[in-house]
C-alpha positions as semicolon CSV with decimal commas, in nm:
position;residue;x (nm);y (nm);z (nm)
1;M;7,812;-1,293;-4,986
2;S;7,869;-1,662;-4,911
3;D;7,661;-1,865;-4,669
4;A;7,958;-1,879;-4,430
5;E;7,988;-1,500;-4,433
6;Q;7,614;-1,457;-4,373
7;L;7,626;-1,700;-4,080
8;G;7,926;-1,517;-3,938
9;K;7,741;-1,185;-3,942
10;I;7,434;-1,336;-3,779
11;R;7,648;-1,494;-3,507
12;D;7,822;-1,160;-3,444
13;R;7,478;-1,001;-3,408
14;I;7,372;-1,275;-3,164
15;D;7,687;-1,217;-2,958
16;A;7,612;-0,844;-2,941
17;I;7,251;-0,911;-2,837
18;D;7,370;-1,158;-2,573
19;E;7,600;-0,892;-2,430
20;Q;7,309;-0,647;-2,405
21;V;7,086;-0,912;-2,244
22;H;7,359;-0,993;-1,993
23;Q;7,401;-0,628;-1,899
24;L;7,027;-0,585;-1,854
25;L;7,005;-0,901;-1,642
26;N;7,273;-0,766;-1,409
27;Q;7,092;-0,432;-1,388
28;R;6,771;-0,612;-1,295
29;A;6,952;-0,814;-1,031
30;E;7,103;-0,496;-0,884
31;A;6,754;-0,339;-0,870
32;A;6,624;-0,648;-0,688
33;M;6,906;-0,621;-0,433
34;E;6,818;-0,256;-0,379
35;V;6,455;-0,358;-0,313
36;A;6,582;-0,604;-0,052
37;R;6,796;-0,336;0,113
38;I;6,501;-0,096;0,139
39;K;6,270;-0,365;0,275
40;L;6,518;-0,484;0,538
41;S;6,588;-0,131;0,657
42;A;6,215;-0,089;0,724
43;D;6,151;-0,441;0,861
44;P;6,413;-0,706;0,951
45;N;6,144;-0,972;0,899
46;A;6,031;-0,840;0,562
47;V;5,858;-1,077;0,318
48;F;6,042;-1,076;-0,015
49;Y;5,825;-1,301;-0,227
50;R;5,516;-1,121;-0,360
51;P;5,284;-1,363;-0,547
52;E;5,059;-1,086;-0,675
53;R;5,356;-0,885;-0,809
54;E;5,504;-1,186;-0,992
55;A;5,165;-1,266;-1,146
56;Q;5,133;-0,905;-1,268
57;V;5,483;-0,915;-1,423
58;L;5,412;-1,242;-1,604
59;R;5,082;-1,111;-1,739
60;M;5,259;-0,800;-1,875
61;V;5,524;-1,024;-2,032
62;Q;5,257;-1,221;-2,215
63;E;5,059;-0,913;-2,320
64;R;5,357;-0,751;-2,490
65;N;5,493;-1,074;-2,639
66;Q;5,500;-1,063;-3,019
67;G;5,687;-1,388;-3,084
68;P;5,845;-1,588;-3,225
69;L;5,867;-1,740;-2,874
70;D;5,519;-1,836;-2,752
71;D;5,361;-1,695;-2,436
72;E;5,431;-2,002;-2,223
73;E;5,800;-2,011;-2,314
74;V;5,845;-1,638;-2,253
75;A;5,668;-1,667;-1,916
76;R;5,899;-1,956;-1,821
77;L;6,210;-1,753;-1,905
78;F;6,094;-1,451;-1,704
79;R;5,995;-1,677;-1,414
80;E;6,355;-1,801;-1,400
81;I;6,489;-1,445;-1,412
82;M;6,265;-1,345;-1,121
83;S;6,363;-1,660;-0,933
84;A;6,735;-1,588;-0,970
85;C;6,692;-1,224;-0,865
86;L;6,479;-1,319;-0,564
87;A;6,747;-1,567;-0,456
88;L;6,991;-1,273;-0,429
89;E;6,755;-1,123;-0,171
90;R;6,690;-1,452;0,012
91;P;6,649;-1,800;-0,139
92;L;6,304;-1,943;-0,071
93;Q;6,262;-2,282;0,096
94;I;5,981;-2,475;-0,074
95;A;5,831;-2,796;0,067
96;Y;5,648;-3,026;-0,171
97;L;5,482;-3,365;-0,172
98;G;5,761;-3,598;-0,284
99;P;5,956;-3,793;-0,363
100;A;6,185;-3,613;-0,607
101;G;6,087;-3,653;-0,970
102;T;5,710;-3,619;-0,921
103;F;5,476;-3,378;-1,096
104;T;5,444;-3,189;-0,766
105;Q;5,815;-3,106;-0,779
106;A;5,768;-2,997;-1,140
107;A;5,481;-2,772;-1,027
108;A;5,697;-2,618;-0,753
109;L;5,976;-2,539;-1,000
110;K;5,731;-2,408;-1,259
111;H;5,581;-2,166;-1,005
112;F;5,895;-2,054;-0,818
113;G;6,172;-2,118;-1,073
114;H;6,486;-2,325;-1,022
115;S;6,669;-2,083;-0,790
116;V;6,470;-2,195;-0,484
117;R;6,559;-2,469;-0,239
118;T;6,312;-2,754;-0,255
119;E;6,248;-3,022;0,007
120;S;6,069;-3,347;-0,066
121;L;5,827;-3,463;0,205
122;G;5,641;-3,790;0,243
123;S;5,285;-3,670;0,299
124;I;5,054;-3,374;0,246
125;P;5,019;-3,309;0,624
126;D;5,400;-3,299;0,647
127;V;5,409;-3,022;0,385
128;F;5,153;-2,822;0,584
129;L;5,348;-2,873;0,908
130;D;5,678;-2,756;0,755
131;V;5,515;-2,434;0,638
132;E;5,324;-2,380;0,963
133;S;5,644;-2,418;1,167
134;G;5,839;-2,179;0,945
135;K;6,084;-2,448;0,832
136;A;5,961;-2,386;0,477
137;D;5,847;-2,054;0,334
138;Y;5,584;-2,211;0,112
139;G;5,448;-2,554;0,024
140;V;5,310;-2,708;-0,295
141;V;5,042;-2,979;-0,284
142;P;4,811;-3,132;-0,548
143;V;4,442;-3,048;-0,519
144;E;4,264;-3,185;-0,826
145;N;4,307;-3,364;-1,157
146;S;4,091;-3,295;-1,460
147;T;4,008;-3,663;-1,510
148;E;4,040;-3,820;-1,163
149;G;3,889;-3,542;-0,948
150;V;3,998;-3,390;-0,617
151;V;4,284;-3,492;-0,390
152;N;4,094;-3,553;-0,067
153;H;4,400;-3,547;0,161
154;T;4,469;-3,186;0,066
155;L;4,113;-3,068;0,131
156;D;4,097;-3,259;0,460
157;T;4,419;-3,101;0,586
158;F;4,272;-2,753;0,543
159;L;4,008;-2,839;0,806
160;K;4,261;-2,782;1,086
161;S;4,537;-2,578;0,922
162;P;4,577;-2,200;0,966
163;L;4,765;-2,168;0,635
164;Q;4,653;-1,953;0,343
165;I;4,640;-2,045;-0,024
166;C;4,884;-1,807;-0,194
167;G;4,880;-1,934;-0,550
168;E;4,789;-2,210;-0,791
169;V;4,980;-2,398;-1,059
170;S;4,841;-2,606;-1,343
171;I;5,056;-2,875;-1,505
172;R;4,960;-3,055;-1,826
173;I;5,022;-3,418;-1,734
174;H;5,206;-3,620;-1,996
175;H;5,264;-3,979;-1,891
176;N;5,549;-4,171;-2,052
177;L;5,625;-4,540;-2,037
178;L;5,980;-4,562;-1,904
179;G;6,215;-4,858;-1,905
180;K;6,568;-4,973;-1,975
181;G;6,541;-4,976;-2,352
182;Q;6,369;-5,312;-2,375
183;P;6,093;-5,385;-2,633
184;L;5,735;-5,379;-2,504
185;S;5,701;-5,751;-2,572
186;E;5,953;-5,827;-2,294
187;L;5,769;-5,636;-2,022
188;K;5,608;-5,829;-1,740
189;T;5,533;-5,551;-1,489
190;V;5,433;-5,184;-1,503
191;F;5,471;-4,977;-1,186
192;S;5,291;-4,648;-1,129
193;H;5,074;-4,448;-0,894
194;Q;4,715;-4,571;-0,901
195;Q;4,591;-4,244;-1,053
196;S;4,842;-4,266;-1,337
197;L;4,741;-4,627;-1,402
198;A;4,380;-4,509;-1,422
199;Q;4,470;-4,220;-1,654
200;C;4,651;-4,461;-1,892
201;R;4,408;-4,753;-1,865
202;G;4,300;-4,743;-2,229
203;W;4,656;-4,736;-2,365
204;L;4,760;-5,021;-2,135
205;D;4,459;-5,228;-2,241
206;R;4,553;-5,186;-2,606
207;H;4,930;-5,224;-2,590
208;L;5,009;-5,420;-2,271
209;P;4,694;-5,618;-2,191
210;F;4,874;-5,909;-2,020
211;V;5,132;-5,710;-1,822
212;D;5,083;-5,685;-1,444
213;R;4,995;-5,333;-1,325
214;V;5,138;-5,265;-0,980
215;P;5,026;-4,947;-0,796
216;V;5,292;-4,776;-0,582
217;G;5,310;-4,459;-0,373
218;S;5,434;-4,226;-0,647
219;N;5,550;-4,220;-1,006
220;A;5,903;-4,145;-0,888
221;E;5,897;-4,462;-0,678
222;A;5,768;-4,645;-0,984
223;A;6,064;-4,521;-1,189
224;K;6,306;-4,631;-0,918
225;L;6,150;-4,979;-0,911
226;A;6,159;-5,002;-1,291
227;A;6,531;-4,922;-1,284
228;E;6,590;-5,204;-1,034
229;T;6,347;-5,473;-1,160
230;P;6,405;-5,699;-1,464
231;N;6,145;-5,680;-1,743
232;A;5,972;-5,386;-1,574
233;A;5,862;-5,039;-1,679
234;A;5,710;-4,737;-1,509
235;I;5,456;-4,473;-1,599
236;A;5,607;-4,138;-1,504
237;G;5,722;-3,802;-1,637
238;E;6,044;-3,667;-1,785
239;M;6,194;-3,566;-1,448
240;A;6,168;-3,922;-1,318
241;A;6,331;-4,057;-1,636
242;E;6,628;-3,823;-1,589
243;L;6,654;-3,894;-1,218
244;Y;6,665;-4,273;-1,252
245;G;6,838;-4,307;-1,590
246;L;6,548;-4,460;-1,780
247;D;6,462;-4,451;-2,150
248;T;6,127;-4,342;-2,287
249;L;5,964;-4,648;-2,441
250;S;5,647;-4,463;-2,542
251;E;5,548;-4,097;-2,504
252;N;5,221;-3,935;-2,397
253;I;5,029;-4,254;-2,320
254;E;4,757;-4,078;-2,117
255;D;4,403;-4,146;-2,242
256;E;4,291;-3,781;-2,217
257;A;4,502;-3,536;-2,417
258;G;4,398;-3,246;-2,192
259;N;4,484;-3,426;-1,868
260;T;4,582;-3,151;-1,622
261;T;4,658;-3,142;-1,250
262;R;4,608;-2,832;-1,038
263;F;4,836;-2,764;-0,743
264;L;4,803;-2,515;-0,457
265;V;5,078;-2,298;-0,311
266;I;5,031;-2,264;0,065
267;G;5,190;-2,009;0,297
268;R;5,150;-1,813;0,617
269;H;5,061;-1,474;0,467
270;A;4,758;-1,340;0,284
271;T;4,812;-1,227;-0,076
272;P;4,699;-0,878;-0,187
273;P;4,492;-0,838;-0,506
274;S;4,674;-0,889;-0,837
275;G;4,391;-0,782;-1,067
276;D;4,292;-1,134;-1,175
277;D;4,232;-1,349;-0,870
278;K;4,046;-1,644;-0,726
279;T;3,928;-1,708;-0,371
280;S;3,882;-2,043;-0,200
281;L;3,626;-2,078;0,078
282;M;3,539;-2,350;0,329
283;M;3,193;-2,360;0,485
284;S;2,926;-2,586;0,627
285;A;2,554;-2,564;0,556
286;P;2,283;-2,597;0,821
287;N;2,126;-2,944;0,814
288;E;1,783;-2,836;0,690
289;A;1,582;-2,833;0,369
290;G;1,738;-2,586;0,126
291;G;2,034;-2,532;0,361
292;L;2,299;-2,534;0,086
293;Y;2,094;-2,304;-0,137
294;K;2,043;-2,054;0,146
295;M;2,411;-2,064;0,236
296;L;2,534;-2,000;-0,119
297;R;2,273;-1,741;-0,211
298;P;2,493;-1,441;-0,111
299;L;2,732;-1,533;-0,393
300;A;2,456;-1,499;-0,652
301;D;2,310;-1,190;-0,486
302;H;2,643;-1,005;-0,518
303;G;2,738;-1,132;-0,863
304;V;3,018;-1,363;-0,750
305;S;3,084;-1,647;-0,996
306;M;3,142;-1,990;-0,838
307;T;3,384;-2,208;-1,037
308;R;3,399;-2,522;-0,820
309;I;3,231;-2,685;-0,522
310;E;3,335;-3,004;-0,342
311;S;3,202;-3,167;-0,025
312;R;3,400;-3,357;0,237
313;P;3,299;-3,517;0,569
314;S;3,354;-3,265;0,848
315;R;3,487;-3,534;1,087
316;R;3,280;-3,373;1,362
317;E;2,984;-3,611;1,345
318;N;2,835;-3,864;1,105
319;W;2,680;-3,726;0,786
320;D;2,801;-3,374;0,855
321;Y;2,977;-3,217;0,556
322;V;3,204;-2,925;0,477
323;F;3,195;-2,757;0,136
324;F;3,502;-2,624;-0,045
325;V;3,411;-2,350;-0,290
326;D;3,623;-2,162;-0,545
327;V;3,500;-1,826;-0,674
328;N;3,631;-1,562;-0,911
329;G;3,766;-1,246;-0,748
330;H;3,963;-1,137;-0,442
331;A;3,827;-1,126;-0,088
332;D;3,911;-0,754;-0,078
333;D;3,695;-0,674;-0,383
334;P;3,390;-0,474;-0,263
335;H;3,127;-0,713;-0,401
336;M;3,319;-1,013;-0,270
337;A;3,360;-0,856;0,073
338;K;2,984;-0,807;0,099
339;A;2,918;-1,167;-0,006
340;I;3,170;-1,297;0,249
341;E;3,011;-1,089;0,525
342;E;2,674;-1,249;0,455
343;L;2,824;-1,598;0,417
344;R;2,973;-1,574;0,765
345;K;2,622;-1,520;0,899
346;S;2,447;-1,789;0,694
347;A;2,705;-2,070;0,717
348;G;2,739;-2,296;1,017
349;M;3,117;-2,275;0,984
350;F;3,300;-2,041;0,748
351;K;3,664;-1,974;0,657
352;V;3,842;-1,792;0,376
353;L;4,124;-2,029;0,273
354;G;4,291;-1,759;0,067
355;S;4,274;-1,523;-0,228
356;Y;4,546;-1,568;-0,488
357;P;4,638;-1,488;-0,849
358;R;4,483;-1,703;-1,116
359;A;4,742;-1,944;-1,258
360;V;4,962;-1,797;-1,531
361;L;5,066;-2,026;-1,819
C-alpha cells in the first residue's frame, strides 16, 4: 500500500471519528438543555452555573485521560464543551479587571470558556459592584502573584463586599516583548505594568539596559502604546499581541520560570462542596499578647491546614489589622465547621469569604 493510500485510509477514519464526536456533542447539548428545562420548571430564577459540578467533571476528565493529549489540554477542551452547552441554557455575563487583552481576561476565559459574555471594567471595585448589582453573574479579579505577592486592592474590597468567592484560577504568566518587528537595538522605550517590569527586571537589565521603562496601567495599555509609538515595545501576553497587531520580539522574558498569578471568581451564591475545596476567611485578632495565636488555634485543634495568611489595615483605626486566611477544606466539612464556630468566638471580627473548588489545571 502506498503512502497516499495509507494517508487516505487514516483521513477516512478521522472523518468517521469526527462524525461520532459531533453526534455525541449534540447529545450532550440536548442533555444540558433538558437540565435547564427541569430547573426552570422548578424555579424561574434557577442558577445554571455550578462551580462544584464543573470542577468534578474536569477532575474525572483528567483521571481517565490516557493521552496522547496531556491533562491540561484535555481539561481545556472539556471546559469549552461545558461552556458552549451552558450558553444554550443561559450565557453567563462575566466582569473582569480590564482592559481587554490582560491576563485577567485570559483567566476569565480559562475558567468559564469562550462561550460567555465578558465585560472589561476599569477597577477592582467596579468588578465587585457589577456582580453585587446583578449586572454580571460573576467577576474575575487578581489576588496574588508568586513573585510579587498579593493584590491589595482585591483584599481591601472584600472588607465591605457581601460577595462570595466561588472559584480560583491560576495562570502561568509568560511575558513577551512585543513590537512592530523592529530590532532590539532600535528600541528607546518599553511600556508595561509596573509588576511586569519588576518580573522582567533581570532580562531588561541584560538586553535593554539603556531603554526607558515606562509603567502604565495595564499590559494591554502598554501594547496599545507600543503600537502607536515609534521605537517602542511593550511587555505583555499573547492576547495583547493579537489585539493590537504586534510581533513578538522575544518570548518568555520573565525572570522566574514558574511565575504564576492566582485569580478569584466572585459571585453572589455560596458553592457546595466539590470534594477538593479551599476556604478563605477574614478575621481580626484582639490587640493583646498572643492574640493572633489564640485566634488561629482552633484551626490547629481541629486539624485544618492553613495555606496562606496575609494582613491588611482594617481602616477602622490606626494600627488595627485584618487577616486573610486560606485553609484546605470546605466550610461544610464537619471538622471545618467546628473550627469556624470557635473562630467566630475568638476573633474580634470574622467572616467566611467563601468555599470553592481548588483550581483545576
